[in-house]
N, C-alpha and C positions, 0 to 999 in steps of 0.2 A: 504494500500500500504506500504509494508515493504522493498521491494527490487526491483531494476531495473536491468534486465539481458539482455545483448546483446548476440545474437546468430548469427552465420554465417551459411547461407544456403549453404550447400555443394552439393546440388543436390540429386535427387532420394529420397526425403523425409528425408534426414539426416541433422540434425541441431546440430552444435557444439557450446557449451557455449564458449563465447569469453571474456566477461568482465562483472563485476557486481558492482553495487553500492547499499549500504544499507541506510536506512533512518537515521541511526546513523551517517553516514559519510557525507551525503549531504541532504539538505532539500527537501521538496516536490516541492518547486518552481523550483529547479534545475532538479528534475525528469521530471516535465512538460516541461521545456525548452528543455531538451534533446529529448523528444518525438516529439517535433515539428520540429526538424532538418531533412532535406531531406538527408543530407550526414554526414558522420562521418569519421574523419581523425585520424589515429593512427599508429605510427611507420612507417610513410612514405607511408602508403597504404590508398586508398580512398575506402569507403564502401557506398553503397546506401541503404536507408531504404526501405524495401519492405513490412513490416508488423509491426503493432503496436497492441499488444495484452495484455490481462490480464488473469491471472490464479490465482484466489483467491487473496492473498495479494501481488503477484508478477506481476510486469509489465514487458512485454517482447518486445524487439525490435529485429526484424529479419533483418539482413543485407546481402547484396550481395556484394562480393568483386569485385571492379571495376579495380583494378590494382594500379600501382604506382601513388601517388599524384603528380600532376604537380604544381610546385611552381609558385606563382603569384608575381606581381610587389611589391617591397618594403615590403616583409614579415619580420616581427619581432616577437619575442617571448614575450608573456605577462605573462608567468609563474611567479606566486608570486607577480604580479603587479595589482591584482584586476580583475574585470569583464570588458571586452571590446567587442565592436562590430565593425567590419569593413564592409564597403559598397564597393563592387567590381563589375566590369563588368563580366558578365557570359561568355564572349568571350575569348577563348583560344588564338585566333589570336591577341588579344590586351594584352596578358599576364595577363589576369584577373586584368585589371587596377584598382588601388586603387583610390576610389573617396574621402573617408573620414573615420575617426575613431572617435568613442566616447567611453567614459567610463561610466559605470553604477554602481549604488550603490548596487543594489540587482538583483536577478534573476527575480523578478517581473518586474523590468525595462526592462530587456532583453525580457521577455515574451510579453510585449506590442508591441515590434517590430516584434517578431516571429509570432504573430497572425495576422499581417496585410498583405494585398495584395498590398497596396500602403503605402510607408513610406516617411517621410521627411528626405532627406539626407542633412546633414549640408553643407552649402555653395553652394548647387546645387538646392535643392527643391524637389518636389515630384517625386518619381520614383516607377515603378512596381517591385515587388519582384518576381524573377523567381525561386529561390531556397534558401535554408539556410543550413548551416553546422556548426558543432562544430568541431573545429580543436584542438584535444587533444594535438598534438605535440607542438603547439604554445600557447595553453590556450586562445583561442578567438572564439567568434561566428562570422560567416561571412554571410552577406546577399548579394546575387547576385541580382543586380538591372539593369533595362533598362528604357529607356524613356517611358513615358506613351503611346505614339502613336506608338511605335516600334512594328513591326510585329514579330511573332514567326518564327523561322527558320524551 
């Protein structure tokens, strides 16, 4: 694995290269963390992961453009401030309520959370993960969580 390339699915079998990371710029742990995120935010636009592929030494993430990213409650930028994870409500009607934030020392710490269906949210307890995202604009991973017994909409 030498590079990770994001492609945008433009429809009709047309895929446009969008963004690329090389192993020289980021570690394999970050490659893996990015591949586990359901959503990708960049330049105010939200993208959904539709395919996670490999082609030789290139890992490929295919994204579908979802439109303008909706801002959540108490959003702040973590650019240049290390690795962070936010835990938020998946509900737009709740303005994606912020439950908690944590800092992480490495992407391996982030991976531990991204791999789980149920996580411990600081100050709240166990919650089910509904989706995850990497918000490039703010430099943060976000886990959307709901109560363990809560039904899907």
